[in-house]
C-alpha positions as a printed NumPy array, in Angstrom:
array([[ 15.966, -56.151,  58.117],
       [ 19.449, -54.515,  57.073],
       [ 20.619, -54.531,  53.416],
       [ 24.549, -54.876,  53.334],
       [ 26.543, -54.575,  50.159],
       [ 28.925, -56.704,  51.673],
       [ 26.632, -59.806,  52.328],
       [ 25.017, -59.125,  48.679],
       [ 28.524, -59.575,  47.234],
       [ 29.379, -62.702,  49.537],
       [ 25.977, -64.274,  48.502],
       [ 26.199, -63.4  ,  44.693],
       [ 29.845, -65.109,  44.351],
       [ 29.177, -68.169,  46.69 ],
       [ 32.401, -66.609,  48.454],
       [ 31.984, -69.22 ,  51.633],
       [ 32.454, -71.856,  48.991],
       [ 34.933, -70.199,  46.922],
       [ 37.387, -68.423,  48.947],
       [ 35.81 , -68.851,  52.28 ],
       [ 34.589, -66.702,  55.07 ],
       [ 38.088, -65.151,  56.392],
       [ 38.23 , -61.908,  53.866],
       [ 34.484, -61.077,  54.86 ],
       [ 35.22 , -61.616,  58.505],
       [ 38.505, -59.221,  58.403],
       [ 38.097, -57.225,  54.893],
       [ 41.557, -55.555,  55.834],
       [ 43.405, -58.917,  55.934],
       [ 44.23 , -59.735,  52.172],
       [ 47.031, -62.136,  52.917],
       [ 46.403, -65.866,  51.913],
       [ 47.533, -68.426,  49.923],
       [ 46.528, -66.854,  46.576],
       [ 47.947, -63.354,  47.521],
       [ 51.302, -65.094,  48.83 ],
       [ 51.643, -66.941,  45.644],
       [ 50.236, -64.68 ,  43.1  ],
       [ 53.816, -63.859,  41.468],
       [ 54.202, -67.633,  40.751],
       [ 50.459, -67.696,  38.88 ],
       [ 50.465, -64.172,  37.267],
       [ 51.344, -65.751,  34.023],
       [ 48.576, -68.537,  34.199],
       [ 46.077, -65.747,  35.306],
       [ 47.305, -63.652,  32.449],
       [ 46.984, -66.387,  29.734],
       [ 43.372, -67.036,  31.193],
       [ 42.522, -63.535,  30.637],
       [ 43.781, -63.413,  27.111],
       [ 41.793, -66.609,  26.26 ],
       [ 38.602, -65.265,  27.927],
       [ 39.101, -62.279,  25.863],
       [ 39.55 , -64.177,  22.391],
       [ 36.428, -66.402,  23.424],
       [ 34.138, -63.674,  24.558],
       [ 35.373, -60.159,  22.768],
       [ 36.647, -61.36 ,  19.647],
       [ 38.649, -58.54 ,  17.584],
       [ 37.123, -58.495,  14.139]])
């Protein structure tokens, strides 16, 4: 049996179901629908991060 940090990461985030196998088959290929459109989605991602911080790490 061989232990693989890459396989452990793939299993822990259920990568085959969420992002597909391609990034793990060729880890140097980061070009995909998300990275091509990241500029258009950046404001949405930023809003989600801010909301998560407010929900889970409130400043008091």
